[in-house]
DRENTORKOL-3810 file (N, C-alpha, C; in nm, 4 decimals):
REM DRENTORKOL-3810
@n.u->-0.0535; n.v->0.3576; n.w->2.4820; ca.u->-0.0471; ca.v->0.3351; ca.w->2.3462; c.u->-0.1814; c.v->0.4483; c.w->2.3245
@n.u->-0.1646; n.v->0.5168; n.w->2.1937; ca.u->-0.2705; ca.v->0.5349; ca.w->2.0911; c.u->-0.3180; c.v->0.4675; c.w->1.9695
@n.u->-0.4683; n.v->0.5064; n.w->1.9695; ca.u->-0.5146; ca.v->0.4450; ca.w->1.8722; c.u->-0.5086; c.v->0.4565; c.w->1.7998
@n.u->-0.4381; n.v->0.4400; n.w->1.6222; ca.u->-0.4223; ca.v->0.4420; ca.w->1.5159; c.u->-0.5482; c.v->0.4107; c.w->1.4186
@n.u->-0.5440; n.v->0.5503; n.w->1.3103; ca.u->-0.6539; ca.v->0.5484; ca.w->1.1788; c.u->-0.6080; c.v->0.5063; c.w->1.1032
@n.u->-0.6000; n.v->0.3897; n.w->0.9327; ca.u->-0.5293; ca.v->0.4664; ca.w->0.8178; c.u->-0.6406; c.v->0.5840; c.w->0.7902
@n.u->-0.6663; n.v->0.6211; n.w->0.6678; ca.u->-0.5872; ca.v->0.7327; ca.w->0.5251; c.u->-0.7048; c.v->0.6230; c.w->0.5118
@n.u->-0.8771; n.v->0.7597; n.w->0.4429; ca.u->-0.9041; ca.v->0.7074; ca.w->0.3384; c.u->-0.9076; c.v->0.5955; c.w->0.2372
@n.u->-0.9358; n.v->0.5142; n.w->0.1059; ca.u->-0.8529; ca.v->0.4373; ca.w->0.0524; c.u->-0.8567; c.v->0.5803; c.w->-0.0504
@n.u->-0.7543; n.v->0.5635; n.w->-0.1461; ca.u->-0.6930; ca.v->0.6634; ca.w->-0.3369; c.u->-0.6853; c.v->0.5100; c.w->-0.4369
@n.u->-0.8798; n.v->0.5962; n.w->-0.4398; ca.u->-0.9237; ca.v->0.5392; ca.w->-0.4824; c.u->-0.9817; c.v->0.5974; c.w->-0.6407
@n.u->-1.0262; n.v->0.5303; n.w->-0.7909; ca.u->-1.0967; ca.v->0.5602; ca.w->-0.8661; c.u->-1.1822; c.v->0.4896; c.w->-0.9367
@n.u->-1.2584; n.v->0.4860; n.w->-1.0337; ca.u->-1.3851; ca.v->0.4146; ca.w->-1.1053; c.u->-1.2431; c.v->0.2906; c.w->-1.1817
@n.u->-1.1138; n.v->0.3929; n.w->-1.2425; ca.u->-1.0629; ca.v->0.3167; ca.w->-1.3451; c.u->-0.9272; c.v->0.3186; c.w->-1.3250
@n.u->-0.9512; n.v->0.2457; n.w->-1.1222; ca.u->-0.8117; ca.v->0.1410; ca.w->-1.0580; c.u->-0.7909; c.v->0.0442; c.w->-1.1442
@n.u->-0.6993; n.v->-0.0343; n.w->-1.1710; ca.u->-0.6640; ca.v->-0.2111; ca.w->-1.2248; c.u->-0.5361; c.v->-0.1383; c.w->-1.1030
@n.u->-0.4718; n.v->-0.1198; n.w->-1.0235; ca.u->-0.3218; ca.v->-0.1739; ca.w->-0.9822; c.u->-0.4143; c.v->-0.1910; c.w->-0.8459
@n.u->-0.4998; n.v->-0.1931; n.w->-0.7292; ca.u->-0.5141; ca.v->-0.1904; ca.w->-0.5650; c.u->-0.2930; c.v->-0.2248; c.w->-0.4897
@n.u->-0.2607; n.v->-0.1169; n.w->-0.4303; ca.u->-0.1545; ca.v->-0.1693; ca.w->-0.3538; c.u->-0.2271; c.v->-0.1650; c.w->-0.1968
@n.u->-0.1475; n.v->-0.2578; n.w->-0.1271; ca.u->-0.2013; ca.v->-0.2585; ca.w->0.0311; c.u->-0.1592; c.v->-0.2556; c.w->0.0974
@n.u->-0.1317; n.v->-0.2019; n.w->0.2030; ca.u->-0.0335; ca.v->-0.1318; ca.w->0.2840; c.u->-0.1038; c.v->-0.1793; c.w->0.4234
@n.u->-0.0103; n.v->-0.1839; n.w->0.6078; ca.u->-0.0747; ca.v->-0.2450; ca.w->0.6651; c.u->-0.1222; c.v->-0.1563; c.w->0.7088
@n.u->-0.0770; n.v->0.0033; n.w->0.8626; ca.u->-0.1220; ca.v->0.0377; ca.w->0.8979; c.u->-0.0587; c.v->0.2084; c.w->0.8640
@n.u->-0.0937; n.v->0.3209; n.w->0.8142; ca.u->0.0386; ca.v->0.3791; ca.w->0.7605; c.u->0.0983; c.v->0.4333; c.w->0.9516
@n.u->0.2820; n.v->0.4513; n.w->0.9103; ca.u->0.3537; ca.v->0.4825; ca.w->1.0019; c.u->0.3119; c.v->0.6223; c.w->1.0775
@n.u->0.4230; n.v->0.6496; n.w->1.1493; ca.u->0.3470; ca.v->0.7190; ca.w->1.2640; c.u->0.4029; c.v->0.8979; c.w->1.2049
@n.u->0.5817; n.v->0.8603; n.w->1.1595; ca.u->0.5454; ca.v->0.9976; ca.w->1.0069; c.u->0.4879; c.v->1.0652; c.w->0.9378
@n.u->0.4073; n.v->0.8875; n.w->0.8608; ca.u->0.2918; ca.v->0.9457; ca.w->0.7892; c.u->0.1545; c.v->0.9881; c.w->0.8521
@n.u->0.1443; n.v->0.9580; n.w->0.9643; ca.u->0.0329; ca.v->1.0097; ca.w->1.0306; c.u->0.0531; c.v->1.1505; c.w->1.1211
@n.u->0.1673; n.v->1.2317; n.w->1.1613; ca.u->0.1726; ca.v->1.2884; ca.w->1.1665; c.u->0.1892; c.v->1.3793; c.w->1.0641
@n.u->0.1941; n.v->1.3432; n.w->0.9006; ca.u->0.1617; ca.v->1.4304; ca.w->0.8276; c.u->0.1022; c.v->1.4463; c.w->0.7302
@n.u->-0.0396; n.v->1.3515; n.w->0.7133; ca.u->-0.1460; ca.v->1.2828; ca.w->0.6802; c.u->-0.1091; c.v->1.2408; c.w->0.5100
@n.u->-0.0355; n.v->1.1979; n.w->0.5043; ca.u->0.0396; ca.v->1.1176; ca.w->0.3883; c.u->0.0904; c.v->0.9642; c.w->0.3751
@n.u->0.0150; n.v->0.9043; n.w->0.3325; ca.u->0.0847; ca.v->0.7730; ca.w->0.2654; c.u->0.2759; c.v->0.7810; c.w->0.2868
@n.u->0.2982; n.v->0.6423; n.w->0.3182; ca.u->0.4837; ca.v->0.6710; ca.w->0.3349; c.u->0.5784; c.v->0.8508; c.w->0.2780
@n.u->0.5184; n.v->0.8936; n.w->0.4030; ca.u->0.5539; ca.v->1.0253; ca.w->0.3824; c.u->0.7005; c.v->0.9740; c.w->0.4673
@n.u->0.7569; n.v->0.8876; n.w->0.5415; ca.u->0.8628; ca.v->0.9006; ca.w->0.5757; c.u->0.9862; c.v->0.9049; c.w->0.4828
@n.u->1.1092; n.v->0.9511; n.w->0.4854; ca.u->1.2377; ca.v->1.0275; ca.w->0.4397; c.u->1.2808; c.v->0.8968; c.w->0.3280
@n.u->1.2956; n.v->0.7763; n.w->0.4353; ca.u->1.3748; ca.v->0.6446; ca.w->0.4475; c.u->1.2593; c.v->0.5843; c.w->0.3655
@n.u->1.1463; n.v->0.5553; n.w->0.3394; ca.u->1.0848; ca.v->0.4629; ca.w->0.3166; c.u->1.0330; c.v->0.4518; c.w->0.1364
@n.u->1.1681; n.v->0.4086; n.w->0.0750; ca.u->1.1606; ca.v->0.3532; ca.w->-0.0692; c.u->0.9556; c.v->0.3133; c.w->-0.1559
@n.u->0.8315; n.v->0.3695; n.w->-0.0790; ca.u->0.7410; ca.v->0.3490; ca.w->-0.2097; c.u->0.7254; c.v->0.4570; c.w->-0.2865
@n.u->0.6894; n.v->0.5672; n.w->-0.2754; ca.u->0.7551; ca.v->0.6564; ca.w->-0.3818; c.u->0.8342; c.v->0.6629; c.w->-0.4292
@n.u->0.9792; n.v->0.5990; n.w->-0.4662; ca.u->1.1085; ca.v->0.5749; ca.w->-0.5408; c.u->1.0262; c.v->0.4351; c.w->-0.5921
@n.u->0.9949; n.v->0.4101; n.w->-0.5588; ca.u->0.9447; ca.v->0.2030; ca.w->-0.6230; c.u->0.8803; c.v->0.2234; c.w->-0.7252
@n.u->0.7521; n.v->0.2874; n.w->-0.6835; ca.u->0.6256; ca.v->0.3496; ca.w->-0.7686; c.u->0.7057; c.v->0.4002; c.w->-0.8925
@n.u->0.8241; n.v->0.5006; n.w->-0.8597; ca.u->0.8600; ca.v->0.5852; ca.w->-0.9436; c.u->0.9332; c.v->0.5278; c.w->-1.1427
@n.u->1.0007; n.v->0.3804; n.w->-1.0034; ca.u->1.0620; ca.v->0.2944; ca.w->-1.1641; c.u->0.8905; c.v->0.2488; c.w->-1.2872
@n.u->0.7702; n.v->0.1937; n.w->-1.1222; ca.u->0.6914; ca.v->0.0939; ca.w->-1.2123; c.u->0.6817; c.v->0.2149; c.w->-1.3288
@n.u->0.6268; n.v->0.3497; n.w->-1.3266; ca.u->0.5493; ca.v->0.3966; ca.w->-1.3219; c.u->0.6489; c.v->0.5390; c.w->-1.4947
@n.u->0.7701; n.v->0.5453; n.w->-1.4275; ca.u->0.8468; ca.v->0.5577; ca.w->-1.5203; c.u->0.7981; c.v->0.7040; c.w->-1.4812
@n.u->0.8392; n.v->0.7726; n.w->-1.3519; ca.u->0.7827; ca.v->0.9086; ca.w->-1.3492; c.u->0.8417; c.v->0.9725; c.w->-1.2340
@n.u->0.8831; n.v->1.0901; n.w->-1.1836; ca.u->0.9290; ca.v->1.1198; ca.w->-1.0556; c.u->0.8176; c.v->1.1295; c.w->-0.9526
@n.u->0.7828; n.v->1.0649; n.w->-0.8774; ca.u->0.7164; ca.v->1.1172; ca.w->-0.8273; c.u->0.7308; c.v->1.1103; c.w->-0.6981
@n.u->0.8331; n.v->1.1105; n.w->-0.6011; ca.u->0.9505; ca.v->1.1805; ca.w->-0.5185; c.u->0.9212; c.v->1.3506; c.w->-0.5219
@n.u->0.9636; n.v->1.3803; n.w->-0.6606; ca.u->0.9669; ca.v->1.5193; ca.w->-0.7064; c.u->0.8239; c.v->1.6022; c.w->-0.6887
@n.u->0.7167; n.v->1.4430; n.w->-0.6825; ca.u->0.5506; ca.v->1.5676; ca.w->-0.7086; c.u->0.5001; c.v->1.6146; c.w->-0.5652
@n.u->0.4466; n.v->1.7416; n.w->-0.5767; ca.u->0.3521; ca.v->1.7393; ca.w->-0.4412; c.u->0.2758; c.v->1.6495; c.w->-0.4192
@n.u->0.2027; n.v->1.5887; n.w->-0.2992; ca.u->0.1636; ca.v->1.4620; ca.w->-0.2463; c.u->0.0593; c.v->1.4989; c.w->-0.3105
@n.u->0.0318; n.v->1.5590; n.w->-0.3101; ca.u->-0.1426; ca.v->1.5358; ca.w->-0.3733; c.u->-0.1438; c.v->1.4956; c.w->-0.5389
@n.u->-0.0399; n.v->1.5557; n.w->-0.6387; ca.u->0.0024; ca.v->1.4923; ca.w->-0.7874; c.u->0.0493; c.v->1.3698; c.w->-0.8126
@n.u->0.1462; n.v->1.3778; n.w->-0.6473; ca.u->0.1520; ca.v->1.2123; ca.w->-0.6658; c.u->0.0607; c.v->1.0925; c.w->-0.6330
@n.u->-0.0668; n.v->1.0845; n.w->-0.5636; ca.u->-0.1628; ca.v->1.0617; ca.w->-0.5551; c.u->-0.2557; c.v->1.0947; c.w->-0.6999
@n.u->-0.2570; n.v->1.2006; n.w->-0.7650; ca.u->-0.3282; ca.v->1.2059; ca.w->-0.8687; c.u->-0.2950; c.v->1.1890; c.w->-1.0634
@n.u->-0.1689; n.v->1.1455; n.w->-0.9901; ca.u->-0.0453; ca.v->1.0318; ca.w->-1.0799; c.u->-0.0808; c.v->0.8760; c.w->-1.0891
@n.u->-0.1167; n.v->0.8385; n.w->-0.9688; ca.u->-0.1333; ca.v->0.6724; ca.w->-0.9687; c.u->-0.2046; c.v->0.7090; c.w->-1.0326
@n.u->-0.3320; n.v->0.7317; n.w->-0.9261; ca.u->-0.4712; ca.v->0.7357; ca.w->-1.0661; c.u->-0.5414; c.v->0.6977; c.w->-1.1972
@n.u->-0.4302; n.v->0.8094; n.w->-1.2282; ca.u->-0.3778; ca.v->0.8905; ca.w->-1.4526; c.u->-0.3396; c.v->0.7548; c.w->-1.4501
@n.u->-0.2687; n.v->0.5974; n.w->-1.3435; ca.u->-0.1459; ca.v->0.5085; ca.w->-1.4254; c.u->-0.2907; c.v->0.4404; c.w->-1.4109
@n.u->-0.4299; n.v->0.4509; n.w->-1.2644; ca.u->-0.5141; ca.v->0.3494; ca.w->-1.2617; c.u->-0.3644; c.v->0.2529; c.w->-1.1141
@n.u->-0.3679; n.v->0.3045; n.w->-1.0769; ca.u->-0.3161; ca.v->0.2361; ca.w->-0.9122; c.u->-0.3997; c.v->0.2817; c.w->-0.8161
@n.u->-0.4511; n.v->0.2085; n.w->-0.7170; ca.u->-0.4896; ca.v->0.2858; ca.w->-0.6108; c.u->-0.3963; c.v->0.2188; c.w->-0.4648
@n.u->-0.4521; n.v->0.2797; n.w->-0.3849; ca.u->-0.3779; ca.v->0.2737; ca.w->-0.2288; c.u->-0.4026; c.v->0.2164; c.w->-0.1288
@n.u->-0.4606; n.v->0.1496; n.w->-0.0262; ca.u->-0.5519; ca.v->0.1407; ca.w->0.1147; c.u->-0.4156; c.v->0.0284; c.w->0.2301
@n.u->-0.5267; n.v->0.0372; n.w->0.2966; ca.u->-0.4694; ca.v->-0.0156; ca.w->0.4585; c.u->-0.5339; c.v->-0.1127; c.w->0.4081
@n.u->-0.4535; n.v->-0.2503; n.w->0.5008; ca.u->-0.5555; ca.v->-0.3412; ca.w->0.5549; c.u->-0.5463; c.v->-0.3608; c.w->0.6902
@n.u->-0.5816; n.v->-0.2339; n.w->0.7463; ca.u->-0.5864; ca.v->-0.1775; ca.w->0.9092; c.u->-0.6432; c.v->-0.1123; c.w->0.8748
@n.u->-0.7898; n.v->-0.1014; n.w->0.9775; ca.u->-0.8357; ca.v->0.0669; ca.w->0.9446; c.u->-0.7538; c.v->0.1266; c.w->1.0683
@n.u->-0.8008; n.v->0.0542; n.w->1.1932; ca.u->-0.6757; ca.v->0.1073; ca.w->1.3344; c.u->-0.7040; c.v->0.0197; c.w->1.4304
@n.u->-0.5552; n.v->0.0807; n.w->1.4800; ca.u->-0.4928; ca.v->-0.0205; ca.w->1.6132; c.u->-0.4357; c.v->0.0260; c.w->1.6618
@n.u->-0.3779; n.v->-0.0453; n.w->1.7783; ca.u->-0.2590; ca.v->0.0079; ca.w->1.9405; c.u->-0.1904; c.v->-0.0445; c.w->1.8768
@n.u->-0.0743; n.v->0.1007; n.w->1.7950; ca.u->0.1094; ca.v->0.0652; ca.w->1.7806; c.u->0.1014; c.v->0.1357; c.w->1.8797
@n.u->0.2839; n.v->0.0547; n.w->1.9575; ca.u->0.4038; ca.v->0.2558; ca.w->1.9393; c.u->0.4994; c.v->0.1854; c.w->1.8501
@n.u->0.5035; n.v->0.2785; n.w->1.8256; ca.u->0.6259; ca.v->0.3848; ca.w->1.7315; c.u->0.5443; c.v->0.3279; c.w->1.5701
@n.u->0.6482; n.v->0.2718; n.w->1.4916; ca.u->0.5758; ca.v->0.2074; ca.w->1.3564; c.u->0.5976; c.v->0.0718; c.w->1.3122
@n.u->0.6405; n.v->0.0026; n.w->1.3598; ca.u->0.7231; ca.v->-0.1703; ca.w->1.3273; c.u->0.5634; c.v->-0.1915; c.w->1.2991
@n.u->0.5647; n.v->-0.2455; n.w->1.2346; ca.u->0.4017; ca.v->-0.4201; ca.w->1.1490; c.u->0.4024; c.v->-0.4957; c.w->1.3229
@n.u->0.5379; n.v->-0.5158; n.w->1.3555; ca.u->0.5322; ca.v->-0.6101; ca.w->1.4424; c.u->0.4495; c.v->-0.5676; c.w->1.6138
@n.u->0.4777; n.v->-0.4889; n.w->1.5920; ca.u->0.3846; ca.v->-0.3604; ca.w->1.7040; c.u->0.2418; c.v->-0.3298; c.w->1.6923
@n.u->0.1514; n.v->-0.3974; n.w->1.6012; ca.u->0.0810; ca.v->-0.3598; ca.w->1.5673; c.u->-0.0065; c.v->-0.4652; c.w->1.6246
@n.u->-0.1091; n.v->-0.3930; n.w->1.7825; ca.u->-0.2092; ca.v->-0.4845; ca.w->1.8416; c.u->-0.3027; c.v->-0.3898; c.w->1.8777
@n.u->-0.4345; n.v->-0.5259; n.w->1.8910; ca.u->-0.5581; ca.v->-0.5152; ca.w->1.9212; c.u->-0.6703; c.v->-0.4707; c.w->1.7270
@n.u->-0.6543; n.v->-0.4707; n.w->1.6556; ca.u->-0.7021; ca.v->-0.4253; ca.w->1.5016; c.u->-0.7437; c.v->-0.4443; c.w->1.4714
@n.u->-0.8039; n.v->-0.3869; n.w->1.4018; ca.u->-0.9691; ca.v->-0.3779; ca.w->1.3270; c.u->-0.9255; c.v->-0.4338; c.w->1.1697
@n.u->-0.9998; n.v->-0.4716; n.w->1.0573; ca.u->-0.9917; ca.v->-0.5062; ca.w->0.9178; c.u->-1.0393; c.v->-0.4114; c.w->0.8707
@n.u->-0.9743; n.v->-0.3235; n.w->0.7280; ca.u->-1.1069; ca.v->-0.1758; ca.w->0.6239; c.u->-1.1320; c.v->-0.3052; c.w->0.6126
@n.u->-1.2240; n.v->-0.3285; n.w->0.5226; ca.u->-1.3680; ca.v->-0.4088; ca.w->0.4916; c.u->-1.2692; c.v->-0.3888; c.w->0.3138
@n.u->-1.2162; n.v->-0.4554; n.w->0.3175; ca.u->-1.1262; ca.v->-0.5134; ca.w->0.1507; c.u->-1.2383; c.v->-0.5160; c.w->0.0498
@n.u->-1.3298; n.v->-0.6582; n.w->0.1175; ca.u->-1.4076; ca.v->-0.7408; ca.w->-0.0013; c.u->-1.4924; c.v->-0.6128; c.w->-0.0829
@n.u->-1.5139; n.v->-0.5598; n.w->0.0536; ca.u->-1.6327; ca.v->-0.3783; ca.w->-0.0654; c.u->-1.6137; c.v->-0.3045; c.w->-0.1117
@n.u->-1.5446; n.v->-0.2839; n.w->-0.0550; ca.u->-1.3403; ca.v->-0.1972; ca.w->-0.2017; c.u->-1.3760; c.v->-0.2326; c.w->-0.3252
@n.u->-1.3199; n.v->-0.3644; n.w->-0.2770; ca.u->-1.2855; ca.v->-0.4379; ca.w->-0.4301; c.u->-1.4234; c.v->-0.3850; c.w->-0.4964
@n.u->-1.4726; n.v->-0.5179; n.w->-0.4228; ca.u->-1.6378; ca.v->-0.5048; ca.w->-0.5251; c.u->-1.6701; c.v->-0.3930; c.w->-0.6216
@n.u->-1.6316; n.v->-0.2656; n.w->-0.5341; ca.u->-1.6523; ca.v->-0.1422; ca.w->-0.6193; c.u->-1.5614; c.v->-0.1063; c.w->-0.7607
@n.u->-1.4610; n.v->-0.1909; n.w->-0.7780; ca.u->-1.3683; ca.v->-0.1298; ca.w->-0.8410; c.u->-1.3626; c.v->-0.2291; c.w->-0.9557
@n.u->-1.4390; n.v->-0.2223; n.w->-1.1080; ca.u->-1.4975; ca.v->-0.2541; ca.w->-1.1417; c.u->-1.3505; c.v->-0.2935; c.w->-1.2632
@n.u->-1.2774; n.v->-0.2339; n.w->-1.2935; ca.u->-1.1270; ca.v->-0.2855; ca.w->-1.3992; c.u->-1.0239; c.v->-0.3203; c.w->-1.3314
@n.u->-1.0422; n.v->-0.3700; n.w->-1.2157; ca.u->-0.8884; ca.v->-0.4033; ca.w->-1.0393; c.u->-0.9439; c.v->-0.5120; c.w->-1.1637
@n.u->-0.8025; n.v->-0.5511; n.w->-1.1602; ca.u->-0.7290; ca.v->-0.7056; ca.w->-1.2123; c.u->-0.6009; c.v->-0.7147; c.w->-1.0523
@n.u->-0.5017; n.v->-0.6094; n.w->-1.0322; ca.u->-0.4368; ca.v->-0.7128; ca.w->-0.9570; c.u->-0.4261; c.v->-0.6493; c.w->-0.8303
@n.u->-0.3754; n.v->-0.7521; n.w->-0.7013; ca.u->-0.3979; ca.v->-0.6808; ca.w->-0.5509; c.u->-0.2410; c.v->-0.6296; c.w->-0.5477
@n.u->-0.1566; n.v->-0.5750; n.w->-0.4959; ca.u->-0.0619; ca.v->-0.5723; ca.w->-0.4452; c.u->-0.0431; c.v->-0.5668; c.w->-0.3105
@n.u->0.0262; n.v->-0.6460; n.w->-0.2028; ca.u->0.0659; ca.v->-0.6526; ca.w->-0.0651; c.u->0.1859; c.v->-0.5618; c.w->-0.0498
@n.u->0.2202; n.v->-0.4851; n.w->0.0290; ca.u->0.3211; ca.v->-0.3610; ca.w->0.0673; c.u->0.3570; c.v->-0.4693; c.w->0.1531
@n.u->0.4167; n.v->-0.5739; n.w->0.1428; ca.u->0.4750; ca.v->-0.6267; ca.w->0.2512; c.u->0.3991; c.v->-0.7827; c.w->0.3875
@n.u->0.4602; n.v->-0.8692; n.w->0.4199; ca.u->0.4480; ca.v->-0.9374; ca.w->0.5039; c.u->0.2904; c.v->-0.9328; c.w->0.5603
@n.u->0.3018; n.v->-0.8709; n.w->0.6571; ca.u->0.2566; ca.v->-0.8197; ca.w->0.7696; c.u->0.0632; c.v->-0.8093; c.w->0.6614
@n.u->0.0915; n.v->-0.6727; n.w->0.5731; ca.u->0.0075; ca.v->-0.6640; ca.w->0.4653; c.u->-0.1135; c.v->-0.7775; c.w->0.3932
@n.u->0.0107; n.v->-0.8393; n.w->0.3749; ca.u->-0.0352; ca.v->-0.9692; ca.w->0.2828; c.u->-0.1401; c.v->-1.0502; c.w->0.3560
@n.u->-0.0255; n.v->-1.1035; n.w->0.5162; ca.u->-0.1335; ca.v->-1.1835; ca.w->0.5796; c.u->-0.2586; c.v->-1.1874; c.w->0.6215
@n.u->-0.2350; n.v->-1.0547; n.w->0.6302; ca.u->-0.3600; ca.v->-0.9344; ca.w->0.6951; c.u->-0.4761; c.v->-0.9556; c.w->0.6494
@n.u->-0.4682; n.v->-0.8658; n.w->0.4988; ca.u->-0.5252; ca.v->-0.9057; ca.w->0.3821; c.u->-0.5928; c.v->-1.0057; c.w->0.3021
@n.u->-0.4668; n.v->-1.0758; n.w->0.2584; ca.u->-0.5493; ca.v->-1.2069; ca.w->0.2398; c.u->-0.6258; c.v->-1.2550; c.w->0.2567
@n.u->-0.6264; n.v->-1.2369; n.w->0.4289; ca.u->-0.7149; ca.v->-1.3609; ca.w->0.5018; c.u->-0.8807; c.v->-1.2988; c.w->0.4803
@n.u->-0.8700; n.v->-1.1562; n.w->0.5092; ca.u->-0.9802; ca.v->-1.0821; ca.w->0.4923; c.u->-1.0841; c.v->-1.1095; c.w->0.3904
@n.u->-0.9571; n.v->-1.0672; n.w->0.2081; ca.u->-1.0324; ca.v->-1.1087; ca.w->0.1126; c.u->-1.0659; c.v->-1.2818; c.w->0.0791
@n.u->-1.0546; n.v->-1.3107; n.w->0.1816; ca.u->-1.0663; ca.v->-1.5712; ca.w->0.1810; c.u->-1.0871; c.v->-1.5258; c.w->0.0644
@n.u->-1.1841; n.v->-1.5509; n.w->-0.0097; ca.u->-1.2248; ca.v->-1.7246; ca.w->-0.1520; c.u->-1.1781; c.v->-1.5553; c.w->-0.2405
@n.u->-1.1991; n.v->-1.4975; n.w->-0.1985; ca.u->-1.2044; ca.v->-1.3085; ca.w->-0.3443; c.u->-1.0643; c.v->-1.3220; c.w->-0.4134
@n.u->-1.0222; n.v->-1.3211; n.w->-0.3162; ca.u->-0.8869; ca.v->-1.3529; ca.w->-0.3689; c.u->-0.8355; c.v->-1.3414; c.w->-0.4835
@n.u->-0.8451; n.v->-1.4829; n.w->-0.5103; ca.u->-0.8777; ca.v->-1.5336; ca.w->-0.6457; c.u->-0.9356; c.v->-1.5585; c.w->-0.7806
@n.u->-0.9952; n.v->-1.4075; n.w->-0.7198; ca.u->-1.0626; ca.v->-1.3661; ca.w->-0.8763; c.u->-0.8638; c.v->-1.2319; c.w->-0.8959
@n.u->-0.7698; n.v->-1.2257; n.w->-0.8441; ca.u->-0.7118; ca.v->-1.1572; ca.w->-0.8801; c.u->-0.6117; c.v->-1.1373; c.w->-0.9146
@n.u->-0.4859; n.v->-1.1183; n.w->-0.9802; ca.u->-0.3752; ca.v->-1.1287; ca.w->-0.9389; c.u->-0.3168; c.v->-1.0598; c.w->-0.8422
@n.u->-0.2128; n.v->-1.1739; n.w->-0.8022; ca.u->-0.1978; ca.v->-1.1348; ca.w->-0.6314; c.u->0.0120; c.v->-1.0701; c.w->-0.6239
@n.u->0.0367; n.v->-1.0164; n.w->-0.5814; ca.u->0.1426; ca.v->-0.9483; ca.w->-0.5999; c.u->0.2142; c.v->-0.9810; c.w->-0.4839
@n.u->0.2944; n.v->-1.0389; n.w->-0.3848; ca.u->0.3581; ca.v->-0.9866; ca.w->-0.2623; c.u->0.5351; c.v->-0.8939; c.w->-0.2561
@n.u->0.5255; n.v->-0.8444; n.w->-0.2092; ca.u->0.5666; ca.v->-0.6788; ca.w->-0.2048; c.u->0.5958; c.v->-0.7414; c.w->-0.1102
@n.u->0.7460; n.v->-0.7130; n.w->-0.0883; ca.u->0.9365; ca.v->-0.7206; ca.w->-0.0093; c.u->0.8586; c.v->-0.5168; c.w->0.0244
@n.u->0.7733; n.v->-0.5128; n.w->0.1690; ca.u->0.8477; ca.v->-0.4100; ca.w->0.2387; c.u->0.8752; c.v->-0.3076; c.w->0.2233
@n.u->0.7967; n.v->-0.1531; n.w->0.1508; ca.u->0.9126; ca.v->-0.0372; ca.w->0.1346; c.u->0.9685; c.v->0.0557; c.w->0.2808
@n.u->0.9716; n.v->-0.0219; n.w->0.2885; ca.u->1.0102; ca.v->0.0889; ca.w->0.5093; c.u->1.1100; c.v->0.0482; c.w->0.5559
@n.u->1.1852; n.v->0.0918; n.w->0.5325; ca.u->1.3045; ca.v->0.1173; ca.w->0.6051; c.u->1.3818; c.v->0.0012; c.w->0.6675
@n.u->1.2180; n.v->0.0028; n.w->0.7924; ca.u->1.2981; ca.v->-0.1390; ca.w->0.8861; c.u->1.3217; c.v->-0.2471; c.w->0.8021
@n.u->1.2636; n.v->-0.3212; n.w->0.6542; ca.u->1.2637; ca.v->-0.4296; ca.w->0.5882; c.u->1.3852; c.v->-0.3766; c.w->0.4923
@n.u->1.5149; n.v->-0.4877; n.w->0.5275; ca.u->1.6332; ca.v->-0.4105; ca.w->0.5402; c.u->1.7197; c.v->-0.4928; c.w->0.4151
@n.u->1.5943; n.v->-0.5648; n.w->0.3060; ca.u->1.6702; ca.v->-0.6108; ca.w->0.1598; c.u->1.7316; c.v->-0.4791; c.w->0.0502
@n.u->1.8526; n.v->-0.5741; n.w->0.0859; ca.u->1.8721; ca.v->-0.3948; ca.w->-0.0884; c.u->1.7712; c.v->-0.3964; c.w->-0.1845
@n.u->1.7554; n.v->-0.1670; n.w->-0.1947; ca.u->1.6869; ca.v->-0.2055; ca.w->-0.3065; c.u->1.7051; c.v->-0.2747; c.w->-0.4685
@n.u->1.7717; n.v->-0.3162; n.w->-0.4723; ca.u->1.7733; ca.v->-0.3413; ca.w->-0.6005; c.u->1.7320; c.v->-0.5299; c.w->-0.6278
@n.u->1.6917; n.v->-0.5141; n.w->-0.5071; ca.u->1.6303; ca.v->-0.6936; ca.w->-0.4927; c.u->1.4812; c.v->-0.6364; c.w->-0.4475
@n.u->1.4539; n.v->-0.5183; n.w->-0.3444; ca.u->1.2952; ca.v->-0.4706; ca.w->-0.3451; c.u->1.2757; c.v->-0.4718; c.w->-0.5199
@n.u->1.2929; n.v->-0.3115; n.w->-0.6210; ca.u->1.2813; ca.v->-0.2548; ca.w->-0.7139; c.u->1.3272; c.v->-0.3541; c.w->-0.8265
@n.u->1.3351; n.v->-0.5035; n.w->-0.7779; ca.u->1.3278; ca.v->-0.6378; ca.w->-0.8958; c.u->1.1654; c.v->-0.6735; c.w->-0.9170
@n.u->1.1226; n.v->-0.7010; n.w->-0.7129; ca.u->0.9794; ca.v->-0.7650; ca.w->-0.6814; c.u->0.8695; c.v->-0.6305; c.w->-0.7263
@n.u->0.9229; n.v->-0.5027; n.w->-0.7566; ca.u->0.8373; ca.v->-0.3482; ca.w->-0.7423; c.u->0.7481; c.v->-0.3939; c.w->-0.9059
@n.u->0.9124; n.v->-0.4209; n.w->-1.0045; ca.u->0.8174; ca.v->-0.3735; ca.w->-1.1286; c.u->0.7332; c.v->-0.4456; c.w->-1.1717
@n.u->0.7385; n.v->-0.5969; n.w->-1.1346; ca.u->0.6878; ca.v->-0.6458; ca.w->-1.1731; c.u->0.4984; c.v->-0.5483; c.w->-1.2363
@n.u->0.5168; n.v->-0.5082; n.w->-1.1055; ca.u->0.3885; ca.v->-0.4593; ca.w->-1.1585; c.u->0.3616; c.v->-0.3700; c.w->-1.2453
@n.u->0.4532; n.v->-0.3652; n.w->-1.3277; ca.u->0.4971; ca.v->-0.1425; ca.w->-1.4965; c.u->0.2720; c.v->-0.3341; c.w->-1.5322
@n.u->0.2478; n.v->-0.2592; n.w->-1.6029; ca.u->0.1361; ca.v->-0.3112; ca.w->-1.7260; c.u->0.1681; c.v->-0.3528; c.w->-1.7881
@n.u->0.1851; n.v->-0.4746; n.w->-1.8815; ca.u->0.2076; ca.v->-0.5280; ca.w->-1.9815; c.u->0.2152; c.v->-0.4944; c.w->-2.1196
END
């Protein structure tokens, strides 16, 4: 089993919502892109949140568009051993330093977790600091999580700013 590593955070000083996944899957790592698996619904779900066709944009422009809308990305796991892409296969993991990251984001109001593993590990890492933010537990955008798209969308759309 190879050691797999997360990507750097996609952030700037204007981030108001930080979406945290667990650890990039095999397709994402192979393409060096967040949520690169064509059946992962991450980009489609966020497109509905911000009303912009993110899947139709080149990757770099997707990231820039998220930042323009105050949305940042990162993962709770810095590195781990994992066969395949399932979170249940994550072994011997090292956490990303979430408390230090969120402390650098002066506009941050919401921390959203993409899936149960991200939430479980991320909330533990944040500890009491989590209480300073609106916490949103999202159903995983992964194709391995077979909840109907409409149900995923209903949860993700709560990320829209009011």
